[in-house]
C-alpha positions in Angstrom: -25.8 3.1 13.5 -23.2 4.6 11.3 -20.7 1.8 12.1 -18.5 0.6 9.2 -18.8 -3.1 8.5 -15.8 -5.3 7.7 -14.7 -5.9 4.1 -16.2 -8.6 2.0 -13.0 -10.6 2.3 -13.0 -10.3 6.1 -16.7 -11.2 6.4 -16.2 -14.2 4.1 -13.3 -15.5 6.1 -15.1 -14.9 9.4 -18.2 -16.8 8.3 -16.5 -19.4 6.1 -18.5 -18.5 3.0 -17.6 -17.3 -0.5 -17.2 -13.5 -1.0 -20.0 -13.7 -3.6 -22.3 -15.0 -0.8 -21.4 -12.0 1.4 -21.8 -9.7 -1.5 -25.3 -11.0 -2.1 -26.2 -10.6 1.5 -24.9 -7.1 1.6 -26.8 -6.2 -1.5 -30.0 -7.6 0.1 -29.4 -5.5 3.3 -28.8 -2.4 1.1 -32.1 -3.0 -0.7 -33.8 -3.3 2.7 -32.3 0.0 3.8 -30.1 -1.5 6.6 -26.7 -0.9 4.9 -25.4 1.9 2.8 -22.2 1.8 0.7 -20.0 4.8 -0.2 -17.5 4.4 -2.9 -14.0 4.5 -1.5 -15.2 4.6 2.1 -16.9 1.3 2.7 -20.3 0.0 3.8 -22.0 1.4 6.8 -25.0 0.5 9.0 -27.8 2.9 8.0 -30.6 1.6 10.2 -31.3 -1.3 12.5 -33.6 -4.0 11.1 -36.3 -3.0 13.7 -36.2 0.6 12.5 -36.5 -0.6 8.9 -39.6 -2.7 9.8 -41.1 0.2 11.6 -40.5 2.5 8.6 -42.1 -0.2 6.4 -45.1 -0.3 8.7 -45.4 3.5 8.5 -45.1 3.5 4.7 -47.8 0.9 4.5 -50.1 3.0 6.7 -49.5 6.0 4.5 -50.3 3.9 1.4 -53.5 2.8 3.0 -54.4 6.4 3.9 -53.7 7.6 0.3 -55.8 4.8 -1.1 -58.7 5.8 1.2 -58.4 9.4 0.2 -58.3 8.4 -3.5 -61.6 6.5 -3.1 -63.2 9.5 -1.3 -62.1 11.9 -3.9 -63.4 9.6 -6.7 -66.8 9.3 -4.9 -67.0 13.1 -4.6 -66.2 13.6 -8.3 -68.8 11.1 -9.3 -71.4 12.8 -7.1 -70.4 16.2 -8.6 -70.7 14.9 -12.2 -74.2 13.4 -11.5 -75.7 16.7 -10.5 
């Protein structure tokens, strides 16, 4: 992690694709949290894909727990109002 990736031009040349294709791929990886760009410095590896997946699993578990807590609070509020 933290390694700087090559420029768009270099990646496009290495893989034999258009720079626009590389730009789109980098944008997708940024959105997924794998890469992070810094103006004037370049683009760096922020997390490995396995770590991103693990973080996504943890986030989903937290969302499920919050949903469960919401349901429990709503049930308690209904019970309280019916008294």
